[in-house]
ZASE-944980 format. One record per residue: residue in one letter; x, z, y of N, C-alpha, C in turn. Coordinates in pm, whole numbers, padded with zeros to 5 digits, always signed. Each point is the difference from the previous one (the first is absolute). Example, Ala and Ser with C-alpha at 12.3 -4.5 7.8 and 13.67 -1.06 7.14 Angstrom:
! residues 2
A+01319+00780-00569-00089+00000+00119+00090+00000+00120 S-00035-00072+00105+00082+00006+00119-00077+00073+00109 
***
This chain:
! residues 150
M+01769-06195-06090-00115+00043+00076-00046+00144-00026 K+00002+00034-00134-00037+00137-00037+00096+00097+00057 K+00129-00036+00010+00094+00089+00057-00023+00027+00148 L-00033-00112+00071-00022+00016+00146-00128+00089+00019 I-00100-00022-00077-00123+00079+00008+00036+00149-00026 S+00080+00023-00099+00042+00140-00042+00075+00062+00113 V+00095-00074+00051+00081+00063+00114-00091+00028+00118 L-00086-00084+00037-00094+00016+00117-00095+00122-00034 L-00045+00006-00119-00084+00115-00034+00075+00139+00007 V+00119-00003-00048+00084+00124+00003+00031+00033+00149 T+00033-00088+00079+00023+00018+00139-00117+00054+00069 L-00115-00058-00030-00127+00039+00070-00034+00145-00036 V+00012+00033-00137-00032+00135-00041+00106+00102+00065 S+00126-00036+00000+00102+00088+00055-00031+00028+00154 L-00037-00108+00074-00025+00013+00145-00122+00099+00012 S-00099-00024-00083-00124+00084+00025+00028+00143-00036 V+00081+00030-00098+00026+00137-00035+00087+00061+00110 I+00093-00072+00052+00079+00061+00112-00085+00025+00118 G-00097-00090+00038-00086+00020+00108-00099+00113-00015 C-00020+00052-00123-00092+00109-00034+00057+00133+00018 G+00132+00005+00038+00070+00130+00015-00068+00087+00106 E-00005+00124-00027-00068+00091+00098+00104+00077+00071 K-00017+00014+00133+00102+00072+00079-00038+00148-00017 I+00104+00075-00032-00024+00141-00020+00072+00075+00119 E-00074+00078+00071+00058+00076+00109+00047+00141-00050 S+00115+00036+00045+00060+00133-00036-00089+00113+00069 K-00047+00084-00086-00075+00123+00052+00067+00119-00061 P+00003+00113+00074+00053+00121-00065-00083+00044-00114 A+00071+00050-00110-00069+00052-00118-00062+00134+00042 I-00096+00050-00078-00069+00123+00028+00113+00112+00001 G-00007+00076+00107+00103+00111+00009+00117-00038+00077 E+00021-00135+00027+00112-00049+00075-00035+00017+00151 V+00102+00017+00079-00018+00021+00142+00027-00136+00074 S-00087-00027+00090+00022-00124+00079+00016+00045+00137 P+00121-00011+00059+00039+00055+00134-00065-00079+00107 V-00033+00072+00110-00062-00056+00116+00109+00008+00114 K+00032-00116+00055+00099-00010+00107-00052+00070+00130 T+00083+00075+00060-00029+00066+00124+00105-00019+00101 S-00022-00030+00121+00100-00007+00105+00003+00132+00069 T-00112+00050+00056+00004+00120+00072-00112+00092-00063 N-00114-00049-00019-00115+00078-00054-00077-00071-00110 V-00047+00070-00097-00098-00056-00094-00112+00097+00004 E-00118-00049+00027-00111+00085-00002-00108-00045-00096 T-00035+00086-00091-00106-00036-00101-00111+00110+00020 K-00103-00011-00081-00105+00101+00011+00053+00129-00059 K+00113-00003-00072+00055+00121-00070+00105+00074+00082 V+00096-00082+00062+00118+00072+00062+00059-00087+00107 L+00047+00067+00101+00078-00077+00111+00141+00032-00027 V+00079-00104-00015+00146+00012-00013+00068-00063+00117 A+00076+00082+00076+00066-00052+00116+00150+00033-00005 I+00084-00106+00033+00144+00024+00016+00019+00029+00152 T+00029+00126+00029+00005+00037+00145+00141-00023+00056 N+00096-00006-00087+00144-00018+00058+00086-00040-00111 E+00108-00057+00041+00109-00036-00108+00139+00037+00064 E+00079+00063-00086+00130+00038+00046+00103-00048-00111 R+00111-00032+00043+00113-00041-00096+00115+00088+00023 T+00063+00045-00116+00120+00087+00013+00096-00028-00117 K+00126+00019+00029+00104-00011-00107+00047+00132-00042 I-00071+00107+00047+00039+00136-00032-00109+00059-00091 D+00039+00042-00117-00096+00061-00089+00041+00144-00036 K-00085+00077-00047+00023+00149-00023+00123+00032-00077 W+00030-00078-00108+00112+00034-00089+00115-00115-00003 N-00003-00077+00106+00101-00105+00020+00013-00093-00128 E-00113-00042-00053-00003-00080-00118-00012-00148+00037 L-00027-00043+00126-00019-00139+00029+00122-00063-00008 K+00010-00126-00067+00110-00082-00008+00014-00088+00119 D+00118-00064+00016+00033-00090+00117-00098-00105-00017 G-00055-00053+00107-00090-00106+00011-00149+00036-00024 K-00026+00137-00019-00134+00050-00023-00039+00090+00117 E-00136+00010+00016-00057+00086+00102-00134+00048-00044 L-00051+00110+00053-00134+00045-00036-00092-00036+00112 V-00110-00066-00045-00118-00030+00089-00090+00117-00018 L-00034+00066+00115-00095+00105-00007-00125-00043+00060 L-00103-00008-00079-00132-00040+00050-00079+00126+00026 Y-00052+00014+00118-00087+00110+00044-00144-00047-00036 V-00058+00068-00086-00133-00036-00053-00118+00100+00031 K-00110-00056+00036-00118+00090+00019-00112-00051-00088 L-00057+00082-00074-00112-00034-00091-00118+00085+00032 E-00117-00058+00009-00125+00077+00032-00096-00034-00110 N-00050+00104-00068-00099-00012-00108-00139-00006+00069 K-00067-00118-00019-00131-00025+00048-00101+00001-00114 T+00031+00051-00116-00086+00003-00113-00081+00127-00002 D-00094+00014-00092-00071+00118-00017+00062+00091-00112 K+00125-00038-00045+00059+00075-00106+00151+00012+00043 A+00067+00098-00059+00147+00016+00029+00068-00126-00081 I+00108-00038+00056+00080-00111-00068+00148+00051-00019 N+00053-00049-00107+00140+00026-00033+00085-00114+00065 F+00101+00052+00072+00100-00092+00057+00138+00020-00063 N+00066-00105-00031+00140+00002-00043+00079-00095+00096 P+00124+00042+00045+00074-00080+00087+00031-00137-00061 N-00009-00016-00128+00028-00135-00071-00119-00091+00023 D-00119+00049+00055-00121-00082+00035+00045-00096+00108 I+00098+00033+00082+00045-00082+00107+00132-00060-00035 S+00011-00136-00004+00131-00059-00031+00033-00094+00098 I+00129-00039+00002+00043-00108+00080+00060-00119-00076 K-00027-00119+00052+00058-00120-00071+00104-00063+00095 T+00120-00010-00056+00106-00077+00066-00002-00138-00045 S+00099-00083+00044+00010-00132-00041+00030-00010-00148 T+00062+00105-00059+00046-00006-00140-00081+00086-00098 K-00067+00110+00050-00069+00088-00096-00102+00091+00066 T-00077+00058-00073-00095+00106+00046+00057+00138-00028 L-00004+00084+00106+00053+00132-00011-00099+00112+00020 T+00009+00112-00071-00080+00110+00020+00094+00111+00060 E-00049+00118+00021+00073+00107+00064+00134+00024-00077 T+00101+00021+00078+00130+00026-00060+00013+00155-00024 D+00091+00035-00081+00032+00149-00017+00104+00042+00096 K+00059-00083+00081+00094+00037+00109-00083+00041+00112 Q+00040+00111+00061-00071+00074+00106+00067-00004+00131 P-00072-00018+00105+00062-00004+00131+00044+00145+00045 K+00107-00001+00079+00055+00133+00037-00091+00061+00106 D-00023+00133-00015-00078+00077+00097-00145-00042+00013 K-00068-00074-00102-00136-00035+00004-00061+00018-00137 E-00125+00045+00001-00073+00013-00122-00081-00129-00029 T-00014-00032-00127-00071-00118-00037-00138+00033-00058 L-00092-00096+00001-00130+00016-00050+00009+00012-00154 K-00080+00098-00053-00012+00020-00140-00133-00038-00052 S-00019-00003-00132-00129-00020-00054-00092+00109+00048 S-00126-00032+00034-00083+00092+00052-00153-00042-00026 T-00081+00094+00011-00144-00020-00002-00059+00000+00140 I-00068-00098+00040-00050-00005+00143-00154+00013-00019 K-00043+00113+00065-00148+00027-00009-00080-00091+00094 T-00132-00001-00014-00083-00085+00077+00023+00033+00146 G+00022-00111+00088+00012+00020+00142+00147+00051+00035 E+00082+00040-00089+00136+00038+00037+00091-00114+00027 T+00103+00033+00068+00110-00097+00029+00135+00049-00048 L+00071-00078-00068+00136+00033-00052+00103-00089+00071 E+00106+00062+00056+00100-00073+00072+00143+00037-00048 G+00083-00095-00011+00142+00040-00039+00082-00131-00006 I+00122+00018-00051+00097-00102-00010+00026-00043-00150 I+00004-00127-00016+00044-00051-00135+00132-00085+00013 P+00101+00038-00076+00128-00074+00017+00019-00108-00107 Y+00060-00117+00041+00029-00109-00080+00151-00044+00020 E+00063-00017-00111+00145-00048+00018+00010-00149+00002 V+00051-00057+00105+00009-00144+00012+00138-00041+00043 N+00027-00131-00004+00126-00047+00058-00013+00008+00149 V+00113+00026+00070+00004+00016+00144-00067-00123+00064 G-00096+00020+00083-00068-00103+00079-00100-00078-00074 E-00022+00034-00121-00098-00088-00079-00141+00023+00051 T-00073-00111+00001-00134+00001+00044-00098+00023-00127 Y-00124+00045+00025-00088+00031-00109-00142-00004+00049 E-00092+00001-00093-00146+00002+00023-00049+00131-00068 V-00097+00065+00053-00054+00125-00055-00124-00025-00081 Y-00018+00057-00114-00117-00011-00084-00053+00137-00035 Y-00130+00001-00001-00081+00118-00045-00073-00025-00116 K+00010+00078-00111-00074-00028-00125-00137+00067+00013 S-00091-00061+00070-00127+00064+00030-00088+00017-00123 D+00020-00079-00105-00088+00018-00115+00034+00122-00087 K+00105+00077+00044+00032+00121-00062-00091+00116+00042 I-00072-00025+00114-00090+00102+00052-00128-00029-00067 K-00057+00102-00064-00131-00010-00072-00104+00069+00072 
***
């Protein structure tokens, strides 16, 4: 009888401890960037980010693309709506494929200039192309790291 009571007591204590578990949601650490998904436009009080066009090409400036790869050229427009200048880096905009998240590639499109790191003054607009190297025909989603803008 003592064994039965001991087993029941241990089971009851185990179940109560398991039930007290706290669900912990994953949140970015301080300084970590949490991307915001965008289809065409993301508008915040700080900046308007618009993807105005997309182009795909298998021809790059120095013929470095391997078979099965292509460049996705995103035509991006950013408008600073803050009361301060903001710093923009092309790596602030990334694309997520089914297998990985990509930032700007070092491979350049032929006969086109790409967007570089810049300071965007209050009320100014910055436009340009950001290239990404993907598998031919691969689909993706665009993300803007809005919390990099202070």
